[in-house]
N, C-alpha and C positions, 0 to 999 in steps of 0.2 A: 799382255802383261802389263802395260802401262795404264790401262783402263782400270784394272784391279787395283794397282798401286794407288791410283787416284782416289777410288773408291774407299779404301782403307784410310788413306790420309784424310780425307774430308771427314770419314767418320770419327777418327781420333780427335780432329779439333773442334768439331761441332758442339755447340751448346746442346744440352740435353733437350729434346723436343716432346711433344706428347706422344711420339712414336717411339722414343728412346727411353726405355726404363733403365734408372740408375742401377738396380740392383742385378741386371743382366750381366753374364761373365764377359770380360775382356775378349776382342775377337780372336786373340791367340789360343783361348782356351775354350771357345766355342764350339759345338757340334755342328749347328746349323745357324744360318741366317736367314731371317725374314726381310727381304727389300720392297721398298716402294719406289717406282719409276714416275716421275710427274714431267708434263711438259713446261715449256717457258712461261706459261701463264698460271702454272701451279695446278693445274688439272691433273688428277690421278690418272695414270695410264694403266698401269700395271702392279699386280703384288704377287710376290712368289717367294718361294723358299729353295734353299740349296745347301748341300754341305760343301761346295765347291764354288765359290763365288767367281773366281776366275773364269772356270769352264762354261759355268751357266750364263755370264755376261757374252762371252764368246758366242754361245749358242743364240742368245737373244739378239746379237749384233746382225744376224742374217734375217731377222723378222721385219715386216712390212712398217712396222710403227717405230722401229729403233731411232730412226732418224729424228723423230719427234721428240725425244728424250732429252731434257735438260738435265745433265749429269751434276751440275752443281747443286740440284735440289734432291737427289737420291737420298732416300733414308735407308739405314741399316739397323736392325734389331737383331743381336747376336743372342743365341739360346743355347743353353746348356745339353738340351736333347732335340733331336728331330721331331719327336712326338709333340713337344710343348711350341715348336716353331710351326708344325702344321697345324695345330690347334688355332694359334694365334692368326695364321694366314686365313683359315676358314671363317673366322669371326670377322677379320678386316675385310674380306672380300664381300661378305653378306652385308656388313655394316656402312663400308666405304665406297662400294660399287665402282670399281676402276674400269673405264672404258673396254679394255682389251682382254679382261680376263673372261672366262667361260664359267659359268655358274652353274653346276649340274644339279643343284639341290634347290 
């Protein structure tokens, strides 16, 4: 729970970045979130989508790359629909090439 609360807090106080679109819904109204994990040097490690950030982060915490994540650099993009988040995820993975994502296309 603490990790989820910290991610929400960071997203609420963060300045909008290239990854955070101002027109996206507030996190309490969103149906899905596209997230990006970076290491302490700013290298993009992983991009994903979830409808439950808390559950997904708990699942990721068992991954072998999790210890490399700098949570202060995590970027969250909230979407109205899961479909729009999945489309954004696919584009982001293709364009940004995170090192831990599998690219089946």
